C-alpha positions in Angstrom: -0.1 0.0 0.1 1.3 3.4 -1.0 1.2 6.5 1.3 -1.1 8.1 -1.3 -3.6 5.1 -1.2 -3.6 5.2 2.5 -4.4 8.7 2.8 -7.1 8.4 0.1 -8.7 5.5 1.9 -8.6 7.4 5.1 -10.4 10.4 3.4 -12.9 8.2 1.7 -13.8 6.3 4.9 -14.1 9.7 7.0 -16.3 11.1 4.2 -18.5 8.0 3.8 -19.0 7.9 7.7 -19.8 11.7 7.7 -22.5 11.2 4.8 -24.1 8.1 6.5 -24.2 10.1 10.1 -25.8 13.1 7.9 -28.6 11.0 6.5 -29.1 8.7 9.8 -29.0 11.6 12.3 -25.7 10.1 13.7 -27.1 6.6 14.4 -28.6 3.5 12.4 -30.6 0.9 14.1 -29.6 -1.6 11.5 -26.4 -2.5 13.4 -26.7 0.0 16.4 -24.0 2.3 14.8 -24.1 5.3 17.2 -22.1 8.5 16.7 -21.9 11.3 19.4 -21.9 11.9 23.1 -25.4 10.7 23.6 -27.7 7.8 24.9 -30.6 6.5 23.6 -33.6 5.4 25.9 -35.6 2.8 23.9 -39.1 2.6 25.1 -42.4 0.8 24.0 -44.1 2.0 21.0 -46.0 5.2 21.7 -43.9 6.3 24.7 -43.4 9.9 25.0 -39.7 10.3 25.6 -37.3 8.7 22.9 -34.0 10.3 23.1 -32.1 11.9 25.8 -28.8 12.8 26.9 -26.8 10.7 29.6 -24.8 13.8 30.7 -23.9 17.3 29.8 -20.7 16.4 28.4 -19.4 15.1 25.2 -16.1 13.0 24.7 -13.4 14.8 22.7 -13.0 11.1 21.0 -16.7 10.4 19.6 -17.7 9.5 16.3 -18.2 13.1 14.8 -14.7 14.3 15.9 -13.1 10.8 14.6 -14.8 11.3 11.1 -13.7 14.7 11.0 -10.1 13.9 11.9 -10.1 11.0 9.1 -11.4 13.3 6.6 -8.8 16.2 7.3 -6.1 13.9 7.9 -6.9 11.7 4.8 -7.5 14.8 2.5 -4.7 16.8 3.6 -2.3 14.0 3.5 -3.3 13.0 0.0 -3.0 16.6 -1.3 0.4 17.1 0.2 1.6 13.7 -0.9 0.6 14.1 -4.6 1.1 17.7 -5.1 3.9 19.0 -3.0 7.7 18.0 -2.5 7.5 17.3 1.3 9.0 14.1 2.4 6.8 11.3 4.1 7.3 12.1 7.7 6.7 15.9 7.0 3.4 15.0 5.4 2.5 12.7 8.0 2.9 15.4 10.6 1.2 18.0 8.7 -1.8 15.7 8.0 -1.9 14.6 11.6 -2.1 18.3 12.7 -4.7 19.2 10.3 -6.7 16.0 11.4 -6.6 17.2 15.1 -7.5 20.6 14.1 -10.5 19.4 12.1 -11.5 17.2 15.0 -10.9 19.9 17.6 -13.2 22.1 15.5 -16.1 19.6 15.5 -15.6 19.1 19.2 -15.7 22.7 19.9 -18.9 23.1 18.0 -20.3 20.1 19.9 -19.5 21.3 23.2 -19.9 25.1 22.9 -22.8 25.4 20.4 -24.9 22.2 20.4 -24.8 20.6 23.8 -25.7 23.8 25.8 -29.0 24.1 24.0 -30.0 20.3 24.6 -32.2 19.5 27.6 -34.2 16.4 28.6 -37.9 16.6 28.3 -40.0 15.9 31.1 -43.1 13.7 31.1 -45.2 16.7 32.0 -44.1 18.5 28.7 -45.0 15.6 26.5 -48.2 14.8 28.2 -51.2 15.0 25.7 -54.1 14.5 27.9 -56.1 17.7 27.8 -54.5 18.8 24.4 -56.9 20.0 21.6 -56.3 18.5 18.2 -57.7 18.1 14.7 -59.0 14.7 13.2 -57.0 14.0 10.1 -58.5 10.5 9.7 -62.1 9.9 10.5 -62.6 8.1 13.8 -65.1 5.3 13.3 -66.5 3.0 15.9 -64.1 0.2 17.0 -61.3 1.8 14.3 -58.2 3.8 14.9 -57.7 7.0 13.0 -55.4 10.0 13.6 -55.1 13.4 15.2 -52.8 16.1 14.8 -51.8 18.6 17.6 -49.4 21.3 18.6 -47.1 20.9 21.5 -43.9 22.7 22.4 -44.3 24.7 19.3 -43.9 21.5 17.1 -46.8 19.9 15.2 -47.4 16.1 16.1 -49.7 13.4 15.3 -51.0 10.3 17.2 -53.1 7.5 16.6 -56.6 8.2 18.0 -59.9 6.6 18.7 -63.3 8.0 20.0 -63.5 7.8 23.7 -67.2 6.8 23.9 -67.0 4.9 20.5 -68.9 7.4 18.3 -67.8 8.4 14.8 -65.9 11.7 14.7 -65.4 13.4 11.2 -62.3 14.4 9.6 -61.5 18.0 10.4 -63.3 18.1 13.8 -61.5 19.6 16.7 -61.3 17.3 19.5 -59.7 17.0 23.1 -57.7 14.1 24.3 -59.1 12.6 27.5 -56.7 9.8 28.0 -53.7 8.4 26.4 -53.2 4.4 26.7 -50.9 2.1 24.7 -50.0 4.7 22.3 -53.5 5.7 21.4 -55.2 9.1 22.3 -58.7 8.5 23.3 -60.5 11.8 22.4 -64.0 13.3 22.5 -65.3 16.1 20.0 -64.7 19.4 21.3 -68.2 20.6 20.8 -69.6 17.8 23.1 -67.4 19.2 25.8 -68.1 22.8 25.5 -70.8 24.0 28.0 
């Protein structure tokens, strides 16, 4: 293996891992490929909290910084090896320093910009009992439909059933009376208003 090929493989591997993490949000569940300094809390279907941080810190040696190191190390090493007159030890030193700089930049961004804005959601913040929503798929007797509602500034949806078994038409405004096993049990808003 030549030095050029070594640097090129490092660059392509780092770039490929960066692209994979971009499209998977830093993790895939096919083989449990996790990046970043966070922990996943796997709850049953319909549970309210699915992603939480284990701590406020992030290790400097995490998937994001390692892929950044590989990209910078491989890219700079390949360019210096093919387009400069530097000897192999100098190229290795310069590419290692640039890899460390790239990884440090990503680490700074994670630690100083992203993590301070992270927080764990509480059960009270994600509770949907009492929330007013709109039916998007008609709720028929003994059938599950869907509602949409706004919570914490985000638009959300939930499977829903009529609480008393009556039909609730699409577009009707409803209120969630209870939430069990991932299904919101609702009643039409006009049936509740005095």
